[in-house]
N, C-alpha and C positions, 0 to 999 in steps of 0.2 A: 648392807645392813639397813634395816628400816629406821626411820626417824620418828620418835614419839612426839606428837604434838599434844600438849595439854592446854585446853582452852577453859578459862575459869570465868564464871559469871557470878551467881549467888553462892555457889559451892562447887568444889572440885567434883568431877565425875570419875568414879573409880574405873580403872582399866584392868581387865583380866588378861594377863599376857598369854594365857593358854587359849584364849578365844580369838580366832582370826578375824580381821575386819570383814564386815558384811558389805561386799562390793556390788552385789547384785549383777546387773548386766556388764559391769566393769571387771568382773572377776578374772577374766583371761588376760587383762592388759599388763599386769606387772611382769617385767622382763625387758629384754632388748629386742627390738624389731629392726631389720635391715633390709633395704631394697632400693627402689628408685621409681622414677616416673617422669612427669612432664609438667612444666609450668608455663603459663602464658600471661603476660601483663603488658598493658599500655601505659606509657610514662610521659609526663610533660617533657618537652624537649626544646624549651625556649632558649636555653643557654648554648653558646657556641664553644664553651670550655670543655675539653675532653674529660670524661668519657662520653659526654653528650654528642649526638650526631646532628644537633641543631645548628643554627636556629630554625626550628619549624614547630608545628603545633604539638606533635607527639611522635613517639617511636614505639614499635611493637617489639617486645623482647621475648624470645622463646628459648627455653633451656630444657635439655634432657638432664635429669637429676639423679643423684644418689643421696640416700637419706638414712639417718639413724634416729630412731625414736625410742627413748628409754622411759619406762614407767616404774615408779616405786610406790608401794602401798604405804599410806599414812598409818602409823603404828597403833592407832586407837581411835575411838569415836570422837567426833567433834560435836559437842552439844550445842544445839540452838534452843534457846529458852522460849517456852510458850508464854501466854499471857492469860490472866484471869479476866472474865467478863466484868466482875466487880469484886471488891475486896472480900475475901473469905469465901468466894464462890469458886468451885473447881469445875465449872462447866465450859471453861475456855479451852483453847488448843493446848494439849499437853506438850511438854518438851519433846523434841525429836533429836536423834543422833544422826549426824551425817558421817559417811565413810567415803574414802576416796583414794586417789593416787596423785602423786606429783609426776610431772613429765618434763623432759627436755628434748625438743625437736631440733635437729641440725640437718640442713639441706645444703648441698654443694652442687656445682656444675659437674656433669659427668665427664666432660672433656678436660677442662682446665683445673678442676678440683677447687675452684674459687668459691668462697662462701657466698651463699645466696640468702640464707634465712636461718635465724636461731630464735627459738621461742620456749621460754620456761612457762609452765602453767600447772593447773590443777583440774582434774575431773572429780566431781563429787556425785555420789548417789544419794538422792533425796527421797525419803520414804513418803508414803501417802499421808495427807493431813485431813482431819475430819471436821475442823472448824476453820473459819476464814483464815487463810484461803483454803477452800475445799478443793483438793487436787490429788490426783493419783501419783504414783511414783514417777520421778523424773530423774534425768541426769543433767548436769550443768558443767560446761567447760569455761574456765577462766584463764586468760592468757595475757602476756605482755610481750610486745614486739619492740625492738630497740629503735625503730623509726620514731617512736614516741606515741604508741598506741596501746590501749588496754581494752579488753573486750570481755563480755559475759554473754554466753549463748546457752539457752535452755532447750531441752529436747521438746520437739513437737511429736515425736514418735519413738518408742522403744519397744523392741520385740525380738523374739527368736523364731526363725522360720526354718522349715526343713529344706534342704537343698541349698543351692547357691543364690547369690544376690540377683535381684532384678535391677539392672543398671540402665536407667533411662537416659535419653539424649539430653545434652545441655547445649547452649549456644553461646559462642564467644563474641557475637556481633555486638558492637556498641550501639546504644540507643539514646535518643533524645532529640530535642529540636535543633541542636547545632550540627547534626550529622549532614555531611555532604558526600557525594560519591567518592571524592578523593580520600576521605577518611576510611573507606572500606577497602581500598586497593591493597594496602599491606597485608590484609587478611586472606587475600585470594591466592597468592603464590609466593610466599616468603621463603627466604633461605631456611632450610630445616636443620635442626640438630641431628646428630647421628641416631638412627633407630626410630625417628619420629616420622610418621607418614602424613601426607598433606591433609587427608580427611580429618585427622586428629586436631588440626588447627580450628576448624569449625566446631567440632564436637570432641573435646579432650577426653570425654568418658570412653571413647572408643579404645583408648590405651588400656583402660581397665579391663574391658571385655577381651581384648587381645591377650592380656596377661594370664587370664584364667581359661582360655580356650583349651578344651581337652581335659581339664581337671575334673575330678569327682569331688564335689563339695557336699558334705553330708548335712551341715548345719551352719546357719549364719545368724549372728546377733546383729541387729540393725539399730543404729543410733542416728537419728535425724535431729540436727540441732540448728537453731537460728537465733540471731539477735533480735528478731521480731516474732511474736509480740512482746516477749519478755527478754530483756537484756539490752545490749547496745554496745557501741564502740565510742571511746573517748580518746581524743588525739590532742597533741600539742598544737598551738595556733598555726605554726608553719605548715603542718600536714593538712589541717582543716582548710587552709586558704589555697593550697596548691594542688592537692590530690586527695580529696576528702573521702575516707572510707565510710560509707553510709550504711552498709549492711553486709552481714556474713551469713551464708547458708552452707551447710556441709552435711554429708552422709558418711558415716563410718560403718564398714562391714567387717565384723570379726568372724573369720571363716575357719571351719575345721575341714581340712583337705585329706582325703583318703588316697593313699598310694596303691599301686597294683599289688604290692605284697601284703596289704591290709593295714600297714602302719599309717599313722596320721601325723600331720603337723598343722600348726596354727598360722594363719595368714591374715593380714590386716590390709584392707583397701579403703581408700577414702577419696572423695571428690569434694572440693571446697571452692566456693565462689565468693569473692569479696568485690563489691561494687565500689569503684573509685569514681568520684565525680570531679571533673574539671572541664573547662570550656563549655559548661552547660550540658555535658554529655556524661552518661553512665557507661563506664568502661569495665567490663568483667575481667577480674584478675582470677584466673582459674588454676588450681593446682590439683593434680591427681598423683597417686602413688600406690604401689603394691609392695608390701613389706612382709617378710617372713620372720617368725619368732625364733630367736637363736637358742 
């Protein structure tokens, strides 16, 4: 059942229950998506208390994952009030209505079923604006993570393309002035989770390409989001001082897959990189997954 959110500023905004929310590029998200993927993260490891493997500078953690991602449409428009350029003048930015979806992401380890990640959040579709800020339509993702982090990431590209996604390579190699050859050794030949291939450690996006090999994808909605230049990550002091997340970049591909019998199903793939900074080094935390709408 959808949840109706009524936001009031100067006056209530009427909601027509017969008119569905205008979700734009988010229109196919409502529903439950299930699948799995691969995640790679470097963690500070100074403590000798289990489950730490320290005391040492860091440890590399790899997991094959299973994931459930549930979206629910917000039941009506969320009004954002515009502003007049001067009292009595209507040449300012008119009010806009936002539409969106709430979501809950739950990720666990494929082998142990142990919880790895839970994230409640909201995606919103923002219409074009004609007065400051002058901006085309965008989407925004807002999220909270129980480590003590909140983020806002706005789209840098939104579009629909014919055919399947173009999945470029990414690189998990840490960077920064503190890097020594010893810091790169765990990335060269680590113990691998089941189903994960060694080249995927260097370029986790290879897991996405492997998942769609041989599929016929007829259409893809592409959502590219980043915490820069618009947005950011805010963390509690403990996180900021010990493993500071300084940037998030992600691409979501919403794909229509055609089967040999002509029927279709919806598939969601994403690649996400969060840069964690500690020891004066930027450590990529990369997550990828391929999910099918149920």
